Backbone as a printed PyTorch tensor [residue, N CA C, xyz], in Angstrom:
tensor([[[  0.8150,  -1.1900,   0.0000],
         [  0.0000,   0.0000,   0.0000],
         [  0.8560,   1.2500,   0.0000]],

        [[  2.1400,   1.0570,  -0.0510],
         [  3.0650,   2.1740,  -0.0780],
         [  2.7690,   3.1050,  -1.2560]],

        [[  2.3950,   2.5300,  -2.4140],
         [  2.1150,   3.3470,  -3.6010],
         [  0.9750,   4.3200,  -3.3410]],

        [[ -0.0640,   3.8610,  -2.6590],
         [ -1.1960,   4.7420,  -2.3790],
         [ -0.8310,   5.7310,  -1.2880]],

        [[ -0.2210,   5.2630,  -0.2350],
         [  0.0720,   6.1370,   0.8950],
         [  1.0700,   7.2290,   0.5450]],

        [[  2.0080,   6.9420,  -0.3430],
         [  2.9870,   7.9560,  -0.7290],
         [  2.4270,   8.9410,  -1.7460]],

        [[  1.4690,   8.5110,  -2.5510],
         [  0.9940,   9.3520,  -3.6470],
         [ -0.4900,   9.6850,  -3.5480]],

        [[ -1.1260,   9.3820,  -2.4280],
         [ -2.5670,   9.5680,  -2.3750],
         [ -3.0830,  10.0930,  -1.0550]],

        [[ -4.3480,  10.5000,  -1.0950],
         [ -5.0460,  11.0030,   0.0850],
         [ -6.4610,  10.4400,   0.0720]],

        [[ -6.8940,   9.8990,   1.2210],
         [ -8.2390,   9.3450,   1.3300],
         [ -9.2680,  10.3900,   0.9110]],

        [[-10.2540,   9.9650,   0.0860],
         [-11.1930,  10.9290,  -0.4710],
         [-12.6580,  10.5120,  -0.4190]],

        [[-12.9580,   9.1980,  -0.3590],
         [-14.3350,   8.8060,  -0.6160],
         [-14.6290,   7.3720,  -0.1790]],

        [[-15.9060,   7.1520,   0.1540],
         [-16.4470,   5.8070,   0.3280],
         [-17.5850,   5.6780,  -0.6730]],

        [[-17.6030,   4.6090,  -1.4540],
         [-18.6200,   4.4110,  -2.4840],
         [-19.5460,   3.2650,  -2.1500]],

        [[-20.8480,   3.5230,  -2.2020],
         [-21.8800,   2.5170,  -1.9670],
         [-22.5780,   2.1810,  -3.2780]],

        [[-22.7940,   0.9130,  -3.5300],
         [-23.6280,   0.4760,  -4.6410],
         [-25.0560,   0.3660,  -4.1190]],

        [[-25.9980,   0.9390,  -4.8680],
         [-27.4100,   0.9050,  -4.4710],
         [-28.2640,   0.4500,  -5.6490]],

        [[-29.4280,  -0.1190,  -5.3380],
         [-30.3740,  -0.5310,  -6.3840],
         [-31.1890,   0.6430,  -6.8910]],

        [[-31.5400,   1.5520,  -5.9860],
         [-32.4160,   2.6690,  -6.3140],
         [-31.8190,   3.9430,  -5.7470]],

        [[-31.1520,   4.7070,  -6.5980],
         [-30.4620,   5.9100,  -6.1230],
         [-31.4440,   6.9760,  -5.6400]],

        [[-32.6390,   7.0000,  -6.2180],
         [-33.6190,   8.0020,  -5.7810],
         [-33.9860,   7.7810,  -4.3190]],

        [[-34.2540,   6.5580,  -3.9630],
         [-34.5880,   6.2260,  -2.5810],
         [-33.3770,   6.3950,  -1.6610]],

        [[-32.2240,   5.9070,  -2.0900],
         [-31.0300,   5.9290,  -1.2490],
         [-30.5690,   7.3480,  -0.9460]],

        [[-30.6170,   8.2360,  -1.9140],
         [-30.1230,   9.5930,  -1.6550],
         [-31.0190,  10.3340,  -0.6800]],

        [[-32.3220,  10.0580,  -0.7010],
         [-33.2450,  10.6730,   0.2640],
         [-32.9480,  10.1370,   1.6710]],

        [[-32.7410,   8.8350,   1.7850],
         [-32.4760,   8.2390,   3.0980],
         [-31.1390,   8.7030,   3.6730]],

        [[-30.0970,   8.7550,   2.8470],
         [-28.8010,   9.2230,   3.3390],
         [-28.8490,  10.7030,   3.6940]],

        [[-29.5820,  11.5020,   2.9380],
         [-29.7150,  12.9260,   3.2710],
         [-30.3860,  13.0910,   4.6340]],

        [[-31.3990,  12.2790,   4.9080],
         [-32.0510,  12.3280,   6.2170],
         [-31.0770,  11.9010,   7.3190]],

        [[-30.2740,  10.8840,   7.0700],
         [-29.2870,  10.4270,   8.0410],
         [-28.2840,  11.5280,   8.3590]],

        [[-27.8100,  12.2280,   7.3270],
         [-26.7950,  13.2650,   7.5080],
         [-27.3890,  14.6320,   7.8400]],

        [[-28.7180,  14.7640,   7.7340],
         [-29.3480,  16.0460,   8.0120],
         [-28.9480,  17.1170,   7.0210]],

        [[-28.9480,  16.7380,   5.7390],
         [-28.5330,  17.6890,   4.6990],
         [-29.5150,  17.6350,   3.5310]],

        [[-29.2870,  18.4990,   2.5550],
         [-30.1090,  18.4960,   1.3490],
         [-29.8500,  17.2410,   0.5300]],

        [[-30.8560,  16.8390,  -0.2120],
         [-30.7280,  15.6880,  -1.0940],
         [-29.9110,  16.1130,  -2.3180]],

        [[-28.7840,  15.4550,  -2.5710],
         [-27.9830,  15.8260,  -3.7370],
         [-28.6250,  15.3090,  -5.0230]],

        [[-28.2780,  15.9250,  -6.1510],
         [-28.8000,  15.4160,  -7.4150],
         [-28.2010,  14.0590,  -7.7560]],

        [[-28.9250,  13.2960,  -8.5450],
         [-28.4160,  12.0390,  -9.0950],
         [-28.0930,  12.3130, -10.5610]],

        [[-26.8350,  12.1680, -10.9080],
         [-26.3900,  12.4920, -12.2520],
         [-25.9830,  11.2460, -13.0300]],

        [[-26.3390,  11.2000, -14.3110],
         [-25.8960,  10.0650, -15.1400],
         [-24.3840,  10.1250, -15.3590]],

        [[-23.7750,   8.9540, -15.5020],
         [-22.3320,   8.8530, -15.6840],
         [-22.0480,   7.7600, -16.7050]],

        [[-21.0530,   8.0140, -17.5650],
         [-20.6400,   6.9880, -18.5160],
         [-20.8950,   7.3620, -19.9490]],

        [[-20.3810,   8.4950, -20.3890],
         [-20.5640,   8.8920, -21.7840],
         [-19.3950,   8.3980, -22.6450]],

        [[-19.3660,   8.8420, -23.9020],
         [-18.3290,   8.3740, -24.8220],
         [-16.9360,   8.8460, -24.4310]],

        [[-16.8400,   9.9360, -23.6770],
         [-15.5390,  10.4280, -23.2360],
         [-14.9170,   9.4740, -22.2200]],

        [[-15.7580,   8.8110, -21.4320],
         [-15.2810,   7.9740, -20.3210],
         [-14.3370,   6.8590, -20.7790]],

        [[-14.5820,   6.2660, -21.9320],
         [-13.7000,   5.2160, -22.4330],
         [-13.5210,   4.0690, -21.4560]],

        [[-14.5970,   3.6510, -20.8240],
         [-14.5320,   2.6390, -19.7800],
         [-13.9970,   1.3060, -20.3000]],

        [[-13.0890,   0.7300, -19.5240],
         [-12.5400,  -0.5880, -19.8040],
         [-12.7800,  -1.4320, -18.5580]],

        [[-13.4860,  -2.5450, -18.7300],
         [-13.8210,  -3.4400, -17.6240],
         [-13.1930,  -4.7940, -17.8770]],

        [[-12.3630,  -5.2390, -16.9440],
         [-11.6470,  -6.5130, -17.0510],
         [-10.9180,  -6.6420, -18.3840]],

        [[-10.2840,  -5.5430, -18.7940],
         [ -9.4710,  -5.5300, -19.9980],
         [-10.2210,  -5.3580, -21.3040]],

        [[-11.5440,  -5.2500, -21.2570],
         [-12.3500,  -5.1290, -22.4710],
         [-13.0920,  -3.7920, -22.4940]],

        [[-13.1980,  -3.1590, -23.6540],
         [-13.9840,  -1.9290, -23.7370],
         [-15.4070,  -2.1730, -23.2300]],

        [[-15.9080,  -1.2330, -22.4460],
         [-17.2560,  -1.3430, -21.8750],
         [-17.9920,  -0.0240, -22.0720]],

        [[-18.2450,   0.3410, -23.3370],
         [-18.8360,   1.6540, -23.6180],
         [-20.2560,   1.8230, -23.0780]],

        [[-20.9360,   0.7270, -22.7880],
         [-22.3130,   0.8280, -22.3010],
         [-22.4240,   0.7110, -20.7830]],

        [[-21.2900,   0.6020, -20.0850],
         [-21.2980,   0.5630, -18.6170],
         [-21.5800,   1.9710, -18.1180]],

        [[-22.7580,   2.1530, -17.5800],
         [-23.1780,   3.4690, -17.1160],
         [-23.7540,   3.3470, -15.7190]],

        [[-23.8960,   4.4980, -15.0600],
         [-24.4570,   4.5140, -13.7200],
         [-25.0520,   5.8840, -13.4370]],

        [[-25.7560,   5.9590, -12.3370],
         [-26.2040,   7.2410, -11.7930],
         [-25.4210,   7.4410, -10.5060]],

        [[-24.9560,   8.6730, -10.2830],
         [-24.1330,   8.9860,  -9.1250],
         [-24.7390,  10.1160,  -8.3140]],

        [[-24.6000,  10.0310,  -7.0030],
         [-24.9590,  11.1250,  -6.1120],
         [-23.8480,  11.2360,  -5.0710]],

        [[-23.4580,  12.4650,  -4.7440],
         [-22.3450,  12.7060,  -3.8330],
         [-22.7720,  13.5190,  -2.6180]],

        [[-22.2980,  13.0810,  -1.4570],
         [-22.4800,  13.8200,  -0.2150],
         [-21.0990,  14.2680,   0.2470]],

        [[-20.9260,  15.5520,   0.4820],
         [-19.6820,  16.0610,   1.0440],
         [-19.7900,  15.9400,   2.5560]],

        [[-19.0820,  14.9570,   3.1310],
         [-19.2110,  14.6570,   4.5540],
         [-18.3950,  15.6180,   5.4190]],

        [[-17.1320,  15.7050,   5.1220],
         [-16.2210,  16.6620,   5.7560],
         [-15.3300,  17.1670,   4.6290]],

        [[-14.6340,  18.2730,   4.8150],
         [-13.7940,  18.7680,   3.7110],
         [-12.8700,  17.6860,   3.1570]],

        [[-13.0040,  17.4430,   1.8640],
         [-12.1520,  16.4810,   1.1790],
         [-12.6070,  15.0380,   1.2210]],

        [[-13.7430,  14.7430,   1.8760],
         [-14.2230,  13.3620,   1.9600],
         [-15.6950,  13.3010,   1.5520]],

        [[-15.9930,  12.4050,   0.6220],
         [-17.3540,  12.2480,   0.1100],
         [-17.8790,  10.8400,   0.3550]],

        [[-19.2080,  10.7620,   0.3770],
         [-19.9060,   9.4930,   0.2590],
         [-20.5000,   9.5050,  -1.1430]],

        [[-20.2420,   8.4650,  -1.9110],
         [-20.7480,   8.3610,  -3.2800],
         [-21.7550,   7.2200,  -3.3450]],

        [[-22.9270,   7.5150,  -3.8970],
         [-23.9270,   6.4860,  -4.1710],
         [-23.8710,   6.1800,  -5.6550]],

        [[-23.9030,   4.8950,  -6.0110],
         [-23.7930,   4.4690,  -7.4010],
         [-24.9070,   3.4730,  -7.7030]],

        [[-25.7360,   3.8100,  -8.6740],
         [-26.7450,   2.8750,  -9.1750],
         [-26.3210,   2.4590, -10.5760]],

        [[-25.8650,   1.2160, -10.7500],
         [-25.3920,   0.7860, -12.0690],
         [-26.5350,   0.4210, -13.0040]],

        [[-26.2520,   0.5360, -14.3090],
         [-27.2080,  -0.0200, -15.2680],
         [-26.9660,  -1.5240, -15.3440]],

        [[-27.5910,  -2.1840, -16.3060],
         [-27.5270,  -3.6470, -16.4050],
         [-26.2930,  -4.1670, -17.1430]],

        [[-25.5170,  -3.2800, -17.7430],
         [-24.3530,  -3.6990, -18.5280],
         [-23.2020,  -4.1430, -17.6240]],

        [[-22.3270,  -5.0300, -18.1210],
         [-21.1950,  -5.4790, -17.3140],
         [-20.2980,  -4.3180, -16.8750]],

        [[-20.0200,  -4.2860, -15.5750],
         [-19.1320,  -3.2970, -14.9650],
         [-18.8050,  -3.7890, -13.5670]],

        [[-17.8480,  -3.1580, -12.9340],
         [-17.5500,  -3.5090, -11.5510],
         [-18.7430,  -3.2300, -10.6500]],

        [[-19.5060,  -2.1810, -10.9790],
         [-20.6750,  -1.8190, -10.1690],
         [-21.7660,  -2.8890, -10.2890]],

        [[-22.0760,  -3.3130, -11.5120],
         [-23.1120,  -4.3270, -11.7370],
         [-22.6850,  -5.6550, -11.1170]],

        [[-21.4160,  -6.0110, -11.2990],
         [-20.9200,  -7.2630, -10.7210],
         [-21.0890,  -7.2540,  -9.2020]],

        [[-20.7410,  -6.1380,  -8.5640],
         [-20.8800,  -6.0540,  -7.1090],
         [-22.3380,  -6.2200,  -6.6990]],

        [[-23.2340,  -5.4910,  -7.3420],
         [-24.6500,  -5.5500,  -6.9810],
         [-25.2010,  -6.9650,  -7.1720]],

        [[-24.8550,  -7.5930,  -8.2860],
         [-25.3460,  -8.9510,  -8.5590],
         [-24.8120,  -9.9700,  -7.5490]],

        [[-23.5560,  -9.8450,  -7.1520],
         [-22.9430, -10.8190,  -6.2410],
         [-23.2270, -10.5440,  -4.7750]],

        [[-23.2520,  -9.2630,  -4.3980],
         [-23.2870,  -8.9060,  -2.9790],
         [-24.5200,  -8.1410,  -2.5350]],

        [[-25.2910,  -7.6420,  -3.4690],
         [-26.3780,  -6.7390,  -3.1000],
         [-25.8120,  -5.3520,  -2.8130]],

        [[-26.5960,  -4.5410,  -2.1540],
         [-26.1790,  -3.1770,  -1.8700],
         [-25.1280,  -3.1500,  -0.7680]],

        [[-24.2480,  -2.1640,  -0.8360],
         [-23.2600,  -2.0180,   0.2150],
         [-22.0280,  -1.2710,  -0.2360]],

        [[-21.0130,  -1.2990,   0.6250],
         [-19.7730,  -0.5730,   0.3420],
         [-19.0160,  -1.2810,  -0.7690]],

        [[-18.8130,  -0.5830,  -1.8630],
         [-18.0820,  -1.0950,  -3.0140],
         [-16.6060,  -0.7280,  -2.9310]],

        [[-16.3180,   0.5410,  -2.5770],
         [-14.9250,   0.9830,  -2.6200],
         [-14.6140,   2.0640,  -1.5940]],

        [[-13.3210,   2.2010,  -1.3450],
         [-12.7890,   3.3940,  -0.7160],
         [-11.8500,   3.9990,  -1.7450]],

        [[-11.8440,   5.3310,  -1.8190],
         [-11.1140,   6.0030,  -2.8940],
         [-10.0330,   6.9260,  -2.3450]],

        [[ -9.0040,   7.0700,  -3.1560],
         [ -7.8860,   7.9460,  -2.8370],
         [ -7.6010,   8.8450,  -4.0300]],

        [[ -7.4070,  10.1380,  -3.7660],
         [ -6.8990,  11.0450,  -4.7940],
         [ -5.4150,  10.7730,  -4.9190]],

        [[ -4.9500,  10.5460,  -6.1400],
         [ -3.5450,  10.2010,  -6.3540],
         [ -2.9370,  11.0810,  -7.4300]],

        [[ -1.6230,  11.0690,  -7.4750],
         [ -0.8680,  11.6830,  -8.5670],
         [ -0.0090,  10.5900,  -9.1730]],

        [[  0.0340,  10.5450, -10.4990],
         [  0.8090,   9.5030, -11.1790],
         [  0.0750,   8.1810, -11.2110]],

        [[ -1.1110,   8.1960, -11.8200],
         [ -1.9980,   7.0240, -11.8340],
         [ -1.2860,   5.7440, -12.2540]],

        [[ -0.5670,   5.7550, -13.3460],
         [  0.0670,   4.5360, -13.8410],
         [  1.0410,   3.9600, -12.8180]],

        [[  1.7970,   4.8160, -12.1540],
         [  2.7480,   4.3450, -11.1470],
         [  2.0260,   3.7850,  -9.9240]],

        [[  0.9230,   4.4200,  -9.5300],
         [  0.1690,   3.9250,  -8.3770],
         [ -0.4600,   2.5750,  -8.7210]],

        [[ -0.9800,   2.4360,  -9.9350],
         [ -1.5320,   1.1380, -10.3610],
         [ -0.4520,   0.0600, -10.2850]],

        [[  0.7370,   0.3530, -10.8040],
         [  1.8420,  -0.6190, -10.7440],
         [  2.1680,  -0.9790,  -9.3010]],

        [[  2.1640,   0.0040,  -8.4180],
         [  2.4300,  -0.2570,  -7.0090],
         [  1.3670,  -1.1460,  -6.3860]],

        [[  0.1050,  -0.9030,  -6.7350],
         [ -0.9820,  -1.7400,  -6.2290],
         [ -0.8670,  -3.1630,  -6.7620]],

        [[ -0.5020,  -3.2760,  -8.0390],
         [ -0.3140,  -4.6060,  -8.6210],
         [  0.8230,  -5.3500,  -7.9260]],

        [[  1.8680,  -4.6290,  -7.5470],
         [  2.9810,  -5.2470,  -6.8190],
         [  2.5320,  -5.7480,  -5.4500]],

        [[  1.4520,  -5.1710,  -4.9160],
         [  0.8810,  -5.5930,  -3.6340],
         [ -0.1490,  -6.7150,  -3.8140]],

        [[ -0.3210,  -7.1870,  -5.0610],
         [ -1.2260,  -8.3000,  -5.3180],
         [ -2.6170,  -7.9170,  -5.7970]],

        [[ -2.8630,  -6.6410,  -6.0140],
         [ -4.1790,  -6.2160,  -6.5170],
         [ -4.1870,  -6.2770,  -8.0370]],

        [[ -5.3730,  -6.4590,  -8.6020],
         [ -5.5120,  -6.4290, -10.0570],
         [ -6.4090,  -5.2630, -10.4580]],

        [[ -6.1160,  -4.7100, -11.6180],
         [ -6.9230,  -3.6350, -12.1710],
         [ -8.2200,  -4.2380, -12.6970]],

        [[ -9.3500,  -3.7210, -12.2100],
         [-10.6540,  -4.2570, -12.5900],
         [-11.3200,  -3.3810, -13.6380]],

        [[-11.2920,  -2.0790, -13.4270],
         [-11.9800,  -1.1640, -14.3440],
         [-11.2580,   0.1660, -14.3180]],

        [[-11.2390,   0.8230, -15.4930],
         [-10.5610,   2.1150, -15.6070],
         [-11.3230,   2.9650, -16.6070]],

        [[-11.3310,   4.2520, -16.3730],
         [-11.9750,   5.1690, -17.3080],
         [-11.6870,   6.6030, -16.9430]],

        [[-12.2280,   7.4960, -17.7550],
         [-12.0720,   8.9230, -17.5160],
         [-13.3620,   9.4940, -16.9550]],

        [[-13.2520,  10.6430, -16.2920],
         [-14.4400,  11.3690, -15.8650],
         [-15.1920,  11.7940, -17.1220]],

        [[-16.4990,  11.8860, -17.0380],
         [-17.3110,  12.2230, -18.2130],
         [-16.9190,  13.5480, -18.8500]],

        [[-16.3900,  14.4730, -18.0740],
         [-15.9930,  15.7690, -18.6440],
         [-14.5330,  15.7740, -19.0780]],

        [[-13.8450,  14.6310, -18.9460],
         [-12.4580,  14.5100, -19.3740],
         [-11.4540,  15.1610, -18.4310]],

        [[-11.8910,  15.6060, -17.2550],
         [-11.0060,  16.3420, -16.3460],
         [-10.1460,  15.4440, -15.4490]],

        [[-10.3090,  14.1410, -15.5730],
         [ -9.5320,  13.2240, -14.7450],
         [ -9.8390,  11.7930, -15.1000]],

        [[ -9.3080,  10.8890, -14.3020],
         [ -9.5540,   9.4690, -14.5400],
         [ -9.6610,   8.7160, -13.2280]],

        [[-10.2050,   7.5070, -13.3260],
         [-10.3370,   6.6310, -12.1670],
         [ -9.8440,   5.2450, -12.5420]],

        [[ -9.4600,   4.4960, -11.5140],
         [ -9.1010,   3.0890, -11.6960],
         [ -9.5760,   2.3370, -10.4590]],

        [[-10.2140,   1.1980, -10.6790],
         [-10.6490,   0.3390,  -9.5880],
         [ -9.6930,  -0.8430,  -9.4880]],

        [[ -9.0950,  -0.9980,  -8.3090],
         [ -8.1870,  -2.1070,  -8.0380],
         [ -8.8980,  -3.0800,  -7.1070]],

        [[ -8.7640,  -4.3680,  -7.3750],
         [ -9.3910,  -5.3740,  -6.5190],
         [ -8.5910,  -5.4990,  -5.2280]],

        [[ -9.1300,  -4.8850,  -4.1760],
         [ -8.5000,  -4.9430,  -2.8610],
         [ -9.2870,  -5.7940,  -1.8860]],

        [[-10.1980,  -6.6040,  -2.4210],
         [-11.1370,  -7.3510,  -1.5680],
         [-10.4500,  -8.3350,  -0.6230]],

        [[ -9.3640,  -8.9520,  -1.0440],
         [ -8.6970,  -9.9290,  -0.1890],
         [ -8.2150,  -9.2790,   1.1070]],

        [[ -7.5310,  -8.1620,   0.9850],
         [ -6.9580,  -7.5140,   2.1600],
         [ -7.8690,  -6.4770,   2.8050]],

        [[ -8.6630,  -5.7680,   1.9950],
         [ -9.4180,  -4.6260,   2.5050],
         [-10.9280,  -4.8080,   2.4510]],

        [[-11.3650,  -5.9510,   1.9470],
         [-12.7900,  -6.3080,   1.9020],
         [-13.6140,  -5.3730,   1.0380]],

        [[-12.9360,  -4.6370,   0.1480],
         [-13.6200,  -3.7780,  -0.8240],
         [-12.6380,  -3.4300,  -1.9340]],

        [[-13.1500,  -2.7950,  -2.9440],
         [-12.3530,  -2.2970,  -4.0570],
         [-11.6340,  -1.0350,  -3.5960]],

        [[-10.4490,  -0.7990,  -4.1350],
         [ -9.7150,   0.4470,  -3.9010],
         [ -9.8200,   1.2580,  -5.1860]],

        [[-10.3750,   2.4600,  -5.0720],
         [-10.4810,   3.3270,  -6.2460],
         [ -9.3900,   4.3830,  -6.1930]],

        [[ -8.7680,   4.5800,  -7.3300],
         [ -7.7490,   5.6210,  -7.4850],
         [ -8.3660,   6.7150,  -8.3430]],

        [[ -8.2350,   7.9540,  -7.9240],
         [ -8.7730,   9.1040,  -8.6400],
         [ -7.6430,  10.0740,  -8.9410]],

        [[ -7.5490,  10.5140, -10.1940],
         [ -6.5570,  11.5290, -10.5280],
         [ -7.2080,  12.6010, -11.3840]],

        [[ -7.0910,  13.8260, -10.9080],
         [ -7.5910,  14.9730, -11.6720],
         [ -6.4650,  15.5090, -12.5190]],

        [[ -6.7910,  15.9040, -13.7510],
         [ -5.8150,  16.5170, -14.6370],
         [ -5.8710,  18.0170, -14.3910]],

        [[ -4.8040,  18.5610, -13.8580],
         [ -4.8130,  20.0000, -13.5290],
         [ -3.8890,  20.7540, -14.4220]]])
């Protein structure tokens, strides 16, 4: 985990949900805040690759709660197409899918994670092209996926 700890900062916990409309209302009530919008994710810019194969139809709806400065809770409702999100929902039901870290030098951090025994599951760009994400299988050691986030500044 040296690659993440040296080049990253904890940023997010991601939950997979079946119904984002219901989940965002319930989480907003739990946190005592406004209900965030649910936004579609997964356009042609994203260039999603799942398990080494192009996955242009892997889409989801996302809602974000800013919990404390720099840390978010992300709700993800996947569509029916193959993706890490759909696989999680089908196998495990709703729950914590990932913890995320903002990183610099995505390729190097991925290599470091692979050296720790993790495999790259899914990778893509933000829909607006301003950054990218990578999901590493950290389930053996961390009981969830590790997401790497890098913004292009």
